[in-house]
Backbone as CSV, one residue per row, in Angstrom:
resi,resn,N_x,N_y,N_z,CA_x,CA_y,CA_z,C_x,C_y,C_z
1,UNK,17.176,-6.897,-30.099,16.124,-7.921,-29.490,15.529,-7.433,-27.929
2,UNK,14.351,-7.259,-28.222,13.593,-6.671,-26.791,12.036,-7.227,-26.601
3,UNK,11.722,-6.619,-25.713,10.177,-6.863,-25.686,9.555,-5.208,-25.652
4,UNK,8.464,-5.302,-26.431,7.473,-4.231,-26.901,6.337,-4.047,-25.901
5,UNK,6.248,-2.996,-25.112,5.283,-2.879,-24.566,3.928,-2.016,-25.015
6,UNK,2.760,-2.451,-25.287,2.017,-1.900,-26.338,1.077,-1.460,-24.649
7,UNK,0.485,-0.070,-24.493,-0.193,0.408,-23.412,-1.205,1.549,-24.013
8,UNK,-2.173,1.381,-23.182,-3.447,2.532,-23.867,-3.951,2.843,-22.499
9,UNK,-4.830,4.001,-22.314,-5.341,4.551,-21.306,-6.695,4.402,-21.874
10,UNK,-7.681,4.082,-21.055,-9.381,4.472,-20.887,-9.595,4.710,-19.708
11,UNK,-10.948,5.375,-19.906,-11.460,5.906,-18.719,-12.963,5.456,-19.001
12,UNK,-13.648,5.523,-17.833,-14.958,5.659,-17.788,-16.080,6.237,-17.872
13,UNK,-16.749,6.099,-18.735,-18.017,7.425,-18.812,-18.872,6.952,-18.306
14,UNK,-19.674,7.862,-17.855,-20.911,7.771,-16.741,-22.006,7.047,-17.018
15,UNK,-21.995,6.504,-18.305,-22.938,5.075,-18.278,-22.478,3.865,-18.028
16,UNK,-21.351,4.186,-17.488,-20.486,2.585,-16.940,-19.888,2.088,-18.069
17,UNK,-19.628,2.988,-19.013,-18.688,1.995,-20.320,-17.324,2.352,-20.467
18,UNK,-16.346,1.702,-20.756,-14.841,2.140,-20.690,-14.416,2.419,-22.186
19,UNK,-13.755,3.568,-22.217,-13.589,3.959,-23.916,-12.122,4.517,-23.830
20,UNK,-11.480,4.662,-24.799,-10.236,5.028,-25.240,-10.270,6.347,-24.795
21,UNK,-9.204,6.729,-24.049,-9.157,8.158,-23.716,-8.019,9.325,-24.693
22,UNK,-7.429,8.334,-25.676,-6.885,9.088,-26.590,-7.275,8.360,-28.324
23,UNK,-7.078,9.587,-29.112,-8.060,9.011,-30.296,-7.560,8.010,-31.046
24,UNK,-8.166,7.371,-32.144,-8.035,6.483,-32.847,-7.053,7.024,-34.151
25,UNK,-5.971,6.310,-34.684,-5.464,7.295,-35.672,-4.942,6.080,-36.601
26,UNK,-4.903,6.045,-37.842,-4.594,5.348,-38.720,-3.459,4.154,-38.340
27,UNK,-3.838,3.108,-38.999,-2.938,2.085,-38.706,-2.036,2.157,-39.967
28,UNK,-0.476,2.606,-39.466,0.511,2.929,-40.266,0.977,1.924,-41.580
29,UNK,0.661,0.366,-41.018,0.958,-0.913,-41.813,0.088,-0.537,-43.392
30,UNK,-1.205,-0.347,-42.898,-2.068,-0.146,-44.313,-1.396,0.428,-45.356
31,UNK,-0.165,1.740,-45.100,0.009,2.386,-45.987,1.514,2.081,-46.319
32,UNK,2.132,1.389,-45.428,3.164,0.777,-45.301,3.689,-0.515,-45.856
33,UNK,2.782,-1.513,-45.602,3.065,-2.637,-46.035,1.524,-3.542,-46.510
34,UNK,1.664,-4.310,-47.126,0.380,-5.428,-47.194,-0.509,-5.543,-46.056
35,UNK,-1.427,-4.990,-45.944,-2.180,-5.340,-44.622,-2.373,-6.953,-44.623
36,UNK,-2.658,-7.376,-43.413,-3.389,-8.930,-43.319,-4.728,-9.074,-43.086
37,UNK,-5.645,-9.549,-43.694,-6.551,-9.777,-43.662,-7.200,-9.450,-41.877
38,UNK,-8.413,-8.677,-41.848,-8.544,-8.633,-40.177,-7.617,-7.376,-39.451
39,UNK,-6.820,-6.957,-40.205,-6.022,-5.882,-39.400,-7.147,-4.757,-39.333
40,UNK,-7.013,-3.752,-38.259,-8.075,-2.904,-38.220,-7.530,-1.665,-39.343
41,UNK,-8.426,-0.566,-39.741,-7.992,0.384,-40.380,-7.224,1.593,-39.450
42,UNK,-8.065,1.672,-38.443,-7.784,2.727,-37.362,-7.433,2.050,-35.930
43,UNK,-6.484,2.459,-35.411,-5.902,1.650,-33.864,-5.871,2.864,-32.879
44,UNK,-5.796,2.407,-31.436,-5.280,3.276,-30.231,-4.392,3.856,-30.488
45,UNK,-4.411,4.667,-29.799,-2.817,5.810,-30.029,-2.525,5.299,-28.753
46,UNK,-1.078,4.527,-28.873,-0.258,4.067,-27.707,0.463,5.106,-26.923
47,UNK,0.982,4.838,-26.026,1.537,5.601,-25.011,3.128,5.172,-25.634
48,UNK,4.345,6.144,-25.570,5.187,5.834,-26.441,6.051,5.450,-25.597
49,UNK,6.524,4.030,-25.600,7.243,3.555,-24.228,8.021,2.668,-24.621
50,UNK,9.696,3.136,-24.389,10.921,2.393,-25.447,11.038,1.392,-24.713
51,UNK,11.383,0.516,-25.503,12.029,-1.242,-24.919,12.747,-0.921,-23.446
52,UNK,12.479,-1.543,-22.584,13.050,-1.391,-21.280,12.726,-2.457,-20.693
53,UNK,13.236,-3.396,-20.220,13.394,-4.911,-19.528,12.972,-4.764,-18.007
54,UNK,13.546,-3.753,-17.629,12.955,-3.302,-16.318,11.629,-3.305,-15.933
55,UNK,11.228,-1.944,-16.811,9.943,-1.552,-16.833,8.909,-2.698,-17.374
56,UNK,9.326,-3.576,-17.924,8.717,-4.930,-18.698,8.499,-5.548,-17.246
57,UNK,9.689,-5.990,-16.456,9.583,-6.900,-14.910,8.345,-6.371,-14.233
58,UNK,8.397,-4.854,-13.969,7.451,-4.197,-13.166,6.258,-4.524,-13.253
59,UNK,5.801,-3.875,-14.486,4.410,-4.226,-15.394,4.324,-5.773,-14.980
60,UNK,4.916,-6.628,-15.265,4.895,-8.318,-15.569,4.318,-8.947,-14.110
61,UNK,5.162,-8.283,-13.462,4.974,-9.124,-12.023,5.806,-9.352,-11.155
62,UNK,5.573,-9.903,-9.752,6.738,-10.018,-9.014,7.036,-12.163,-9.114
63,UNK,6.217,-12.581,-10.201,6.792,-14.001,-10.252,8.269,-13.926,-11.398
64,UNK,8.448,-12.634,-11.850,9.367,-12.630,-13.113,10.623,-11.687,-12.415
65,UNK,11.936,-12.060,-12.445,12.985,-11.065,-12.283,12.800,-9.782,-12.734
66,UNK,13.318,-9.227,-11.702,13.388,-7.581,-11.995,14.831,-7.131,-12.124
67,UNK,15.110,-6.768,-13.322,16.260,-6.865,-13.788,17.154,-5.671,-13.063
68,UNK,18.028,-5.639,-12.206,18.930,-5.148,-11.522,18.182,-4.035,-10.591
69,UNK,16.911,-4.253,-10.416,16.344,-3.390,-9.458,16.006,-4.274,-7.984
70,UNK,16.385,-3.468,-7.087,15.903,-4.592,-5.828,14.875,-3.771,-5.375
71,UNK,13.749,-4.504,-5.593,12.451,-4.094,-5.274,11.627,-4.595,-3.932
72,UNK,12.208,-5.616,-3.746,11.544,-6.565,-2.678,10.292,-7.069,-2.406
73,UNK,9.262,-6.527,-1.711,8.194,-7.017,-1.427,7.577,-5.970,-2.060
74,UNK,8.241,-4.650,-2.472,6.746,-3.905,-3.552,6.358,-4.466,-4.414
75,UNK,6.887,-5.091,-5.083,6.105,-5.563,-6.100,5.172,-7.251,-5.913
76,UNK,5.180,-7.237,-4.551,4.096,-8.570,-4.265,2.335,-8.029,-3.982
77,UNK,2.279,-6.543,-3.884,0.951,-6.119,-3.864,0.233,-5.123,-5.170
78,UNK,1.061,-5.415,-6.210,1.230,-4.719,-7.422,0.274,-5.605,-8.343
79,UNK,-0.838,-5.714,-8.382,-1.360,-6.890,-9.087,-1.517,-7.043,-10.744
80,UNK,-1.128,-8.175,-10.979,-0.881,-8.765,-12.112,-0.502,-9.941,-12.706
81,UNK,-0.270,-10.715,-13.406,-1.485,-10.095,-14.711,-2.527,-10.631,-14.883
82,UNK,-3.733,-10.356,-15.214,-4.867,-10.339,-14.892,-5.685,-10.598,-16.270
83,UNK,-5.201,-10.484,-17.295,-5.831,-10.618,-18.392,-6.384,-8.931,-19.049
84,UNK,-7.369,-9.224,-20.274,-7.813,-8.214,-20.814,-8.797,-7.973,-19.751
85,UNK,-9.393,-7.083,-19.793,-10.407,-6.355,-18.890,-11.878,-7.308,-19.315
86,UNK,-12.870,-7.941,-18.830,-13.978,-8.070,-19.577,-14.646,-7.164,-20.355
87,UNK,-14.586,-5.817,-19.895,-15.338,-4.641,-20.573,-14.176,-3.674,-20.934
88,UNK,-13.294,-4.181,-21.864,-12.329,-3.476,-22.227,-13.058,-2.722,-23.659
89,UNK,-12.358,-1.577,-23.913,-13.097,-0.965,-24.931,-13.362,-1.730,-26.348
90,UNK,-14.241,-1.665,-27.135,-13.845,-2.627,-27.978,-12.537,-2.115,-29.418
91,UNK,-12.350,-0.889,-29.337,-10.848,-0.471,-30.118,-9.813,-1.461,-29.358
92,UNK,-9.662,-1.308,-28.388,-8.572,-1.795,-27.771,-8.597,-3.244,-28.043
93,UNK,-9.779,-4.247,-27.698,-10.078,-5.210,-28.014,-9.462,-6.197,-29.278
94,UNK,-10.003,-5.468,-30.375,-9.982,-5.646,-31.710,-8.466,-5.338,-31.786
95,UNK,-7.613,-4.459,-31.348,-6.160,-3.984,-31.513,-5.365,-5.440,-31.057
96,UNK,-5.816,-5.507,-29.990,-5.252,-6.776,-29.159,-5.427,-8.064,-29.959
97,UNK,-6.745,-8.541,-30.421,-6.927,-9.860,-30.931,-6.195,-9.566,-32.397
98,UNK,-6.160,-8.419,-33.274,-5.005,-8.515,-34.488,-3.866,-8.674,-34.074
99,UNK,-3.275,-8.586,-33.393,-1.628,-8.915,-32.991,-1.213,-10.305,-33.020
100,UNK,-2.148,-11.201,-32.309,-1.618,-12.540,-32.417,-1.192,-13.053,-31.455
101,UNK,0.541,-13.049,-31.956,1.281,-13.285,-30.504,1.835,-12.779,-29.220
102,UNK,0.935,-11.976,-28.729,1.147,-11.290,-27.287,0.755,-12.195,-26.181
103,UNK,1.449,-11.642,-25.563,1.478,-11.988,-23.851,1.292,-11.301,-22.788
104,UNK,0.719,-11.895,-21.492,0.888,-10.702,-20.267,-0.171,-9.692,-20.260
105,UNK,-1.059,-9.881,-21.315,-2.167,-9.075,-20.905,-2.687,-8.603,-19.750
106,UNK,-2.933,-7.592,-19.331,-3.301,-6.742,-17.679,-3.637,-5.746,-17.887
107,UNK,-4.082,-5.065,-16.798,-4.267,-3.661,-16.738,-4.252,-3.110,-14.996
108,UNK,-4.032,-1.911,-15.256,-3.608,-1.021,-13.676,-4.629,0.339,-13.852
109,UNK,-5.010,0.253,-12.673,-5.688,1.763,-12.691,-4.832,2.707,-11.894
110,UNK,-4.657,3.901,-12.295,-4.004,4.990,-11.832,-3.789,5.300,-10.717
111,UNK,-4.707,4.444,-9.344,-4.394,4.247,-8.109,-3.579,3.522,-7.725
112,UNK,-3.916,2.039,-8.198,-3.252,0.873,-8.657,-1.479,1.737,-8.778
113,UNK,-1.426,2.329,-9.897,0.146,2.784,-10.187,0.409,3.378,-8.869
114,UNK,0.045,4.494,-8.805,0.002,5.089,-7.603,0.814,4.411,-6.370
115,UNK,0.380,3.569,-6.175,1.234,2.495,-5.126,2.601,2.289,-5.094
116,UNK,3.126,2.635,-6.449,4.575,2.368,-6.493,5.418,3.582,-6.728
117,UNK,6.359,3.412,-6.053,7.265,5.009,-5.897,8.446,4.892,-7.032
118,UNK,7.632,5.262,-7.996,8.531,5.298,-9.470,9.605,6.283,-9.567
119,UNK,9.482,7.515,-9.024,10.528,8.389,-8.600,11.689,7.575,-7.976
120,UNK,11.748,6.820,-6.928,12.400,6.697,-6.147,13.134,5.305,-6.771
121,UNK,12.464,4.513,-7.737,13.314,3.683,-8.524,13.664,4.019,-10.003
122,UNK,13.671,5.421,-9.998,14.329,5.918,-11.722,13.211,5.972,-12.695
123,UNK,11.967,5.491,-12.223,11.025,5.235,-13.312,9.850,6.620,-13.376
124,UNK,10.203,8.082,-12.598,9.332,8.739,-12.498,9.081,9.462,-14.136
125,UNK,9.454,9.149,-15.178,9.658,9.468,-16.430,8.321,8.636,-16.687
126,UNK,7.742,7.445,-16.418,6.598,6.815,-16.450,5.492,7.172,-15.782
127,UNK,5.580,7.659,-14.868,4.447,8.110,-13.994,4.283,9.517,-14.437
128,UNK,5.219,10.371,-15.232,4.766,11.746,-15.491,4.311,11.578,-16.924
129,UNK,4.310,10.759,-17.836,3.366,10.355,-18.815,2.028,10.382,-18.893
130,UNK,1.597,9.936,-17.754,0.253,9.591,-16.919,-0.397,10.826,-16.764
131,UNK,0.304,11.855,-16.189,-0.483,12.979,-15.675,-1.529,13.260,-16.288
132,UNK,-1.605,13.286,-17.777,-2.552,13.943,-18.505,-4.098,13.473,-18.415
133,UNK,-4.025,12.171,-17.617,-5.193,11.577,-17.509,-5.864,11.434,-16.232
134,UNK,-4.891,12.504,-15.338,-5.557,12.559,-13.986,-6.823,13.438,-13.906
135,UNK,-7.454,14.022,-15.229,-8.386,15.027,-15.257,-9.765,14.015,-15.283
136,UNK,-9.579,12.649,-15.780,-10.599,11.870,-15.456,-10.870,11.263,-14.133
137,UNK,-12.200,10.840,-13.714,-12.446,10.121,-12.441,-11.945,8.897,-12.478
138,UNK,-12.146,7.981,-13.675,-11.824,6.555,-13.501,-10.928,6.515,-14.444
139,UNK,-9.576,5.939,-14.611,-8.811,5.925,-15.738,-7.944,4.497,-15.344
140,UNK,-7.936,3.687,-16.391,-7.029,2.495,-16.313,-6.278,2.533,-17.529
141,UNK,-5.503,1.458,-17.115,-4.305,1.374,-18.713,-4.239,0.059,-18.690
142,UNK,-4.438,-0.772,-19.940,-4.407,-1.844,-20.507,-3.039,-1.956,-21.119
143,UNK,-2.504,-3.150,-20.949,-1.414,-3.273,-21.500,-1.257,-4.690,-22.153
144,UNK,0.031,-5.063,-22.919,0.303,-6.258,-23.218,1.993,-6.387,-23.700
145,UNK,2.297,-7.469,-23.927,3.585,-7.536,-24.505,4.107,-8.576,-25.555
146,UNK,5.181,-8.224,-26.495,5.436,-9.214,-27.583,6.948,-8.698,-27.914
147,UNK,7.360,-9.976,-28.522,8.909,-10.104,-28.434,9.005,-9.617,-30.003
């Protein structure tokens, strides 16, 4: 048992709208199981995040216990949960809404993510996953959790 972290990258286009940074892919459940009404045919490519309680605690926020990490006030300035952004991409909103029982929806910009010392706390691998998005002027990660 654990908590899944579903996380997408979005970037802002010059016309001020946010779009998914990675491509849409076919929803595997349509091929493996009987899909439910309203399930999207295509879903955003998510970053492959393993179940990780400490990473969940970091992303979820300072009001939650941080498993085995002594982060102190570092997390106090790390904003969340914020809910889905009001201008979230339509594909990310559709995917979120199709999940049903999720919690902790939020988002962080790369600049906000870089205020945390990921390497010092043993999570440099998480920040390294995001280096491909540095080519965009404005990037944010939209995420939520489910058990």
